[in-house]
N, C-alpha and C positions, 0 to 999 in steps of 0.2 A: 563225233558226236558232239551235238550241241548241248549245252547245258541251260536247263531252264530255271530261272529265279522265280520261284512261286510266292514267296513270302512279302514280296514288294508290293504295297499298296501306298499311293501316292494319291492325295486329294489335291486338285488344283481347283480354285475357285475364280469364278469370274469377278473381276474387280468391280465391274459396273453394276452388279446384281443388287437390287434393293432387298431389304429385309422381308418385305411382304410378298415377293415373288416366289413362286415354288421353284425349287431346284430339283432337276432331274439328273438321275445317276447313270453315267455311261461307264461300261467296263471295257478297258482297252488292252490288247495285247500288241505290245511294241516290240519289234526286233531292233536291237541297238546297233548290230553290225552293218545292216542294210539301210537303217534310219527309216523305216517304214512300218505303218500300221498293219498288223497282220489281221485284226478283227475288231469290231465294235459292236458292242451289244449292250442293250439297255432293258429296262423293265417293260412289262406288258402294258402298263397303264399310262405310258408316255405317249402322248398325242403324235399323230404323224408329221404334222406340220414343225413341231419341236424337234423331232428327230431329224427331219431334214435340215433344219438350221443349224443345229448342234454339230451335226456330222459334216456338213460343209465348213463349219467353223474349226473342227478338228482337221480336217484334210487341207484346207488352204488358208485358214486364217492365223491369227496370233497364237493360237492354241497350238498348233503344230510346232512352233517354235518352244514353246513351254513343255511339250512333251519331250523334245529332244533334249533341253536343258535338264529336266528331270531324270532323264535315264542315264545321264552322263556319267562315266566311272563304272557302270554296271556293264556286265557281259550276256550275250545269249538274249533271251525273250523276256521280258518284264511284263508284270500285269499292273496297271495303272486304273485308277479310278477318277473320273472328270466329272464335275458337278457343273451343270450347265442351266441357266435360267434365261427365258426369253419372254 
């Protein structure tokens, strides 16, 4: 049986984001054993072009390495929060 870690929320912020830009919140379920994203959810008011850019960044960009590093030392599935602005 897999154990789920439900209380783990981690805020990862984009280092290049300016203070004037709006940050959108993405909720990520990440499987530590397989090193894979299970699901990505966002708020309803997030524009579709932002959803596409940030999801692509999570799946293929530098943020995917940050997810792996932030989940290091944990087991099962962890819940992470990612803040993205474009």
